[in-house]
N, C-alpha and C positions, 0 to 999 in steps of 0.2 A: 372533790374538785382538784385535788392535789393530782389525781390520776389523769385529769383532763389536760393539766399544765404540762404534765409530763409528755404526754401524746402530741400536744400542740409543738411542744419545743421539738420533739423527734421529727415530727412532720416537716416543720419549717428548716431547722438547723440542717437536716440532711439534704433538703432540697437546694439550700443555699450552698452548702459544700459541693454538690454534684454540678451547680452552675459555674461555681469558681474552678473545679477542676477542668471544665470545659473551655473557660478562659485561658486557663494555665496551657491547654492543648494548642489553642490557637496561636498563642505567643511562642510556644516551642517550635511550632511549625514556621511562623512568621520570621523567627531568628535564623531559621536554617535556610530559608528562602533565598536562593541566589548563591548559597555557598558551595564550595567544592565539596563533593561527596566523599565523606570520611566515615569508615565504621558503619557501612550502610545498615547491616543487620542488626546493630544494636539500636539505630535510630528507628527501625521499623518495630522491633520489639518494644521499645520505649513508648512509641505512640499506640502500639496495641495495648499496653499496660495502662497506660494513662485511660483511654477509651473504656477500658474493662472496669477499672476504679470508679469512673463515672456512671457507667452501668449499673455497678452494685449499690452505688449511692441512690441514684434515680429508683431503682427497684425497691431498695428499702423504704424510702419515702412513699411510693404509691402502693407497696404492700401494706404499709401501717393503715394507709386510707383505706384500701380495699378491707382490711380488717374491720374498721369502724362500720362501713356499709355492710358488711355481713351481718353483724350483730345487730344493726338497727332493722335490716330486711326480716331476721328472724323473729325479732320481737314485735313485728307488726303484722305478720301473715302466720298462718300454719302452714307447716311444710311437711311432706313425708320424711321420714328417718333417711330413705334413699337420697331425696333431693338434698337433705342437709349435708350427707357425706359427700356428694357431689360439689356443694359449695366450697367446702373446705379444702377438696382436692383440685380445685380450677387451676391454682397456680402451678401444680406440678405434674398434673395428667390432662392433656388435650383431649381425650377422650370424654371427660367429664362435662365438655361443653354441649356434648348431645343429649341434652335433659329438656323435654318439652316444658316440664313444671318449673325450671329455673327461667327459661326463656320467656314464660308467660308472668311469673311473678318477681323475677330480679333481673330485669334487663340491665339496670345500672351495674349491678355485680357483674354482670356477664361482660359488659363493655370494659370495666376496670380490669377484668381478669385478661381479656384479650390484649390490652395494652401492656400488660406485664410481658405478654409473650412476644411482643414486637421489641423490647428493649435490647435482645440480644443482637439486634441489627447494628447498633451503635458501634461497638468494636470491630464490626466487619466494613462498615461505610467509612466511618471517620478516618482510618489510617490511609484509605485511598484518596485522601485529598493532597496528599504530598507524594511526588514521583521524581525520578532521576530523568533529567534531561541533557541532551548533548548540546552545549552553548558553544557557538561559533566564536572564535577570537582572531583577530588579525594582528600579527606581529609586525614591527617596522620593516619596511623594505630592506632585504639583505642581498648581497652580492653571492653568487652561485658560479661554480662552473659547470659548462655543459658543452655541447656540441652542436654546430652548425654545418650547414653545407657550403662548400666554396667549389664552384663549378668551374672556377678559372684555373684550376690545377690541371695539369696534363701527364701524360706518362714520362715525360722528360723534366717535369718540374724539379728543382733542386729540393723542395721540401719534402720530396718523397724518399730522400734518404734517411727520413725518420721512420724507423720500422713500424711504428705503430699504425701507419696508413700505407697499407701495400695493397688492399683489396682492388680489383678494377671491375668495370661493368662490360668491358668489351675484349674482344680477341683480336689480337695484333700479330702479323706474322714474325716478328721479331728477329728476322734476317731477310735478306734480299735487299732489291733496290729501294722498297718502301716498307722498312722494318715496323713503322708505326702506324701504317695504314689501317682503316677501319675493316675489319672482316665479318663481324657479326658480334650479337651480345653474347655475353658469358653467362654460365649457369647462374652465378648470385641474382643478376637482373631478371633471368627468366623466371627463379623461382619467386622474386619479388612480386613481379608482374602477376603471375597467377594467383599467389597468395592474396594479392590486393583485390584481383577482379572478382574472385570468387568469395573473398570475405567481405567485399562490399565497404571497406573502411580502411583508414590509415592503420598501419601495423603499429600497435602500441609499443613505446620504448620505456625504459626504466627510468623512474622518476629521479630528477637530480637534486630536489629539494625535499623530500620527506612524502608523506601520505597525501597531503592536502596543500596545493600550492598554485601560483599562477606566474607565467613570465612570458614575455614577448621576444620574438625573433624575427629577423629579416634577412632574406638573400635573394639572389638571382639565379634562377634556374629554368628547365624547360617545363612547358606547358601546352596545352591544347587550346587555341582560340577557335572557338567555333560561331559560325553565323548561318541564319536561315537563307535560302536560296528561294526566290520568286519561281517556282515551277511553270508558271503560266507564261514566262517571258524568257526568251533567248537571250539574256543579258549578261551571263557569266562566262568569261573566257574558259575554254577546256571543260565546260560542264560535260561530263561523260553521259549524262542521262538525255540530252538533246540530240534526237535522232532525225534523220531525213525521211520524209514520209515518200513512200515509193509508189503508191497508186491512189486513185481516188480522186475527187475535186481538189485535194490538198496536195497532190503530188509535186514533189520537189521542195516543198516547204520544211522548216525545222520545227519540230515539237519537242518539248522538254518534258511532256507529260504522258508520253506513250506507254510508259510502264505502269502508270495508273489505269490504262485503259484496258478494258476486258475484251479479250479476242472474240471473233464470231462464233466460236465454239463453246464460248464460257458463258455461264449463267449468272455471273455477278454475284456469287456466294462466297463464304468463308473459306472454301477449299480453292476455288478457281480465281486467285488473285495473287499479285506480288506483294507479300507482307513486308519484305525488306530486301536491299540491295545495297552493298557497300563495295566501293572500288576506288582505284586511283584516278587521276585526271584522264582526260581523253588522250589520244596518241598524239600529241603534239609536243612531246618532250623528248627531243633526240638523246639528251644525256641520261634518261631515266632507263638504265639497263635492267633495273627490278622494278616491278610495281610501286613499292613502298618510297623509292628514292626522291620522287617528286615532294615529300614532305607533307602531302595532303592526303585526307580520305574524304570521298563524297559519299553521303548516306541518303538513301530514299527509303522511305517507310510509311505503312499505314497503319492507324489505329482504329478499332472497330469499337464504336460506344457500346457500353455494357447492355443496355436495353435491347440490342439486337443480337445478341450472342445466344442464339437458340441452336442447340445441337441438333442437326439434321441427322436421321437415323438411315438414309439411302444412300450412304457411300458405296461407291465412288461418284455415283451418278449426280447426287446432292442436288436435287432441283428446288432447294429452298432460297428464293432471291432475297437479297437484301438492298435497300435503296442506296443510291448514290450518296444521299445526305447522312447516312450512318457512318461514312468513313472520314476521318480526318487525315489528310494527305501531308506528308512533310518531305522536304529536302533541305539538306545543310551540309556545309563543308567544314572540316577541322583542319587547322595547319599548326604545325609545330612552331611555337613562338619561344623566345627568352621573355620571362616575365618577372616582375619582382614580387616575392611571397613575403606579405606580413601577416605571421600567425600568432594567434594567443594559444599557449599551451597549458592546460589547466588538467591538475590530476586530483582527483577525489576518490579517496581510499585507493591510492596507487593505479587508478583507471584513468586513461588519458581521454581528453576532450579536447579537440581542435576547432578553433574559430579562425578565419582568415578572410583576407583581402588580396585579390590578385590584380596587378596593373601589368597588362600586356606592354612590352617594350617594341621588339622588332622580330621579324621572322627569322627562324634558324636557316642558315644557308645549307641547301642540298646541291647534289650533284656528284659527279665522278672525281673531279678535282678536289672538292671539299672531303670526300670521304677518303681520300688519300693523305691530307695534311691538316684538317681543321679539327685538332684533338680537342679543343674547348667545345665542339659541338658533339662529341662522341656519346655523351649521355642521352642527348636528345635523340641521336640515331637510334640507339639501343632500345630506348622506350618506344619511339615510333614503330620500328620494325616489328617489334614483339605485338604491339597493339594492332598493327594492321594486319597481322597473321591472324589475330583473333576476330577483329570486326569484320574484314572482307569476307564475301561470300553472299548467297542468297537464300532466302525463304520463298520458295515459289513452286508452283505445280511443275510437274515434269509432263513430257509428252503424254503420258496416258493420264493426266490430271490427278496425279497423287502428289500430296505436298512433300517437299524435299528441304532439307536444311544444309547448306554447304558452309554456313559460317560457324565460327567458334564460340557464339553467344548461349549455347544452351548451359543451364546451371550457374549462369552469373546474375548479377543484380541487373543487367540491363534488359533482361526479358521478363516477363510475368511468370510468377511461381507456378500456375496451373496452366497446363497446354489447352488450347483451344484452336479449332475443334478436336475432339478425340477422333482418332481413325476409325474407332469401332465404338459406338455408345453403349453397347451391351457388354463388352470385353473389357475387363479392367487391365489386363495386359498390353493391350494396343493402345498405348497413350499418343497424343498428338505432339505438334511442336509448340514449344514456347514461343510466344510472340513478344515483340519489342514494347517495352513500356511506353507510357504516354509521352514523358517529356524525355526522350532518349539522348536530345543534343545536351541538356545540362548534365545527364548522368555521366555521358563520356566525357566532358570537361572536368568533372569532379573526379572521374576515375583516374585520369593523367595527373590531377592534382594529388591525389591519395599516393599515387606510385612515387612521385617525385619525394614528398615529404617522408614517405616510409622508408627512404634510402638512409634515414637517421638509425634505422634498425640494423643496417648491414655493418657487422663489425670489421675493423680495420679498413673501411672503404676509403680511398684515396681522397675523395671528395670531403670527408669528415674534416673538421677543423675546430680545435678548442677555442671557446670564448667564454668571456665573463658576462652575465645579464645580472640586471636586478629582478629579485623574485618577491613575491608577496605571499607569504607563508601564513596558512590557515591553521588554526589549532583548535580542538574540539575538547572541551573539558566537561565531564559529568557534574552537574550541578543540581542541587536540589530546586525543585519547582513546586510552589504552594499554591493551590487553588482553595481560597476560603469557602466557596460557595458550597460544596457538599458538605464541610464539616459544620459550617453554620446551620445548614438546613437540617442535619441530622440531630444536632445538640438543640436546635430551636424547637423540632417537633417533639423532642423528648421532654424539653422544659415545658411546653404548653400542655402537653398530656399530664404532666405531673402537677403542674399548678391546676388545671381542672380537676384533679383527683383531690388536692388538699380543700378545695372549696366544697366538695361533696362531702369529705371526711368531716370538715367542721360542722356542717348541716346535720350529719349522722350523729355527731356527738352531743349536739343540742338535743336532737330526738332522742337520744339515749339518756336523756336527764342529765347532762353534762358530765357523763362517765366516760372517760376514755380507756380503749381496750389496747395496751400495747403488744399483746400476743394471744395466739390461740392454741397453745401448747397442751400437753397431757394434762397438767394441773388444772387449767381453766374447764377442761372436758370433765375431769372427774368432779369438780365443784359444782357443774350445771347440770350434772345428770344424776344427783341424788334423789331419786324418785322411786317410791316403793313400786308405782305402776310399772315404770320402766324395768324395775328389778324383776318383778313377776312376768313382764312381757318377755324379758330375755330368759328366765328361768336358767335351766341348764344347757342354754345354747351359747354360753359366753366364752367358748372356746375362738371365736373369731373367724371360723371358716366361712368361705364365700357362701355355701349353700345355707348356712344357718342365717348368715346376714340378709339373704334374700327373703327369708321367712318374716323378718320383721321390718323390712324396708319399707313398707306401704303404710305404715303406722304414722298418723298425722300428729305433730307435737307443735308446740310454740313455746318460745322464750319469754317467761315473765314471772310474775309473783305466784307461787304455789298456794293454794288455798286449803284449809283444813275442813274438818267435818261440822264445825260449828257455825253459827250464823255469821259471827264475825270474820270468818274467812281466814282464821289463823289457827295453827295447832294448839291443842289443848295445853294450858300450863305455861305457854310463852307470854311474855309481857307484851305490852302494845308496841313497843318499838323493834320487836323482833319479827323479821321479814325474811321468809325463805324463797330464793329465787332459784329457778332452773327450768328445764325443759318438762313440759307437761302436756297430757292429752286434752282434748276438749272436754270442758266442764271441771277441770282442776287447776287452771292457769287464767291468771288475769292480767292486763297490761301492768307494766310497771309504772310506779308512780314516782315523780321526780323527788329526789333526796334534798332536804335543806341542810 
């Protein structure tokens, strides 16, 4: 009975200790939760060590229960020596599971052994319940120095005596009767316009407030105000797309949709159409000595719905017709305006993101006299002249019905990335022409906005001005984040398996006559195999070689009381209280009797 008490104590005490380690593991992570990460490697090691300790305790407890069930199973049934060898090796060798005899006679032992192999998952899964998270924090609003744009400065402003602001956007004569007259855009603005139009976004500037921050700025500067034009009505003064019809029943009338009509020799298909046309106002501006000088650009374009984009293979004849309803037809006009820019500049990991609201104030004055003296509008002139040179032109079929592109849109974000239609559907080298995107008007307005704000990128630009603004600075600290669910799940599963094993062990000890088995080491094997029959069976094969083991593996034995040759079932000369137990073959072993 003393052995049973020792076994019960080992089962329960070790199990309780394992559960206590699990609770300690939870408290360890709960204390770390939300704290700034320090000594990360040591925390990971400590968590793994705690989980490994819990695994050792659980395995010790369930291993003890496993031992009780093995001996209970061997005293209740006959097994071959090979099956017994596999039973004792289940905890150490997974190949021992592949025994049909064990599967049919000792299913419970097999399940308990399998659960022991599951416990190594504990130190793998449990440490994963804590992780490092980047937690965002916001510091109180702080004042920072940055730069804004001030377009009220001019080439003769006294402020330009400051050497930090000497860059200009325009070219001027510098001598003669009009030394400050506008001649054209300077290389910096040319590079800025092309960099922005092909990049498709505001050029990013260095953050004045660190890696992650947000601040607001406001200034007045040049912008495009674009509005749609009703191409079915002749209601817009100087609309260059409104033409007089020269023949037919409508002879002498004005039509503003002639460029959308397909000529008598065209087939209403994707090749034979006016995809895009942009130009200045009609020739009613006597002071407009160059096309861009009226400060406007008129745009006409068509967008073909995707479901009708079937590549014809018979170019250039291309007899694949497209219905009139497949085309979205657009006309709009963009005019240079002075506008108020309210922008929010946000930096995330030093990458700039801009949100904005633009309020249009009044049109920028254009004309010969203004180009001579209106230095406050020179930035508007430089941007508009650049954009006009890029946007103006046509995407239309030429006289031989082959598509041509005289605009500068190709490769920008204002046209679709994939050309349609291809000039030759079977030859990769013959690409077609990129066509305007669907919402071209909004894209052109956004383009001008991007160019204006990107001036913050030009070093030493005379329009730059130092200012202070309030910034919200975000900080990101690495903190521990603890999710108790995985840890509770793995510890709970291990505890439940262990508890079931303890119940099985208590029943096995009871079936074993109240005898607890604390180990199955060499000493116990020696004590339970003292049998002349087994000695004779082994004979001179006791070297332990694998081939020799195979020869005796099929012998059926059972653990119980060994009987002698007399009718009392005890060896001759033994007293009535002398009982010899061990493994014996059929006929020389009987079931164990409970001890008193």
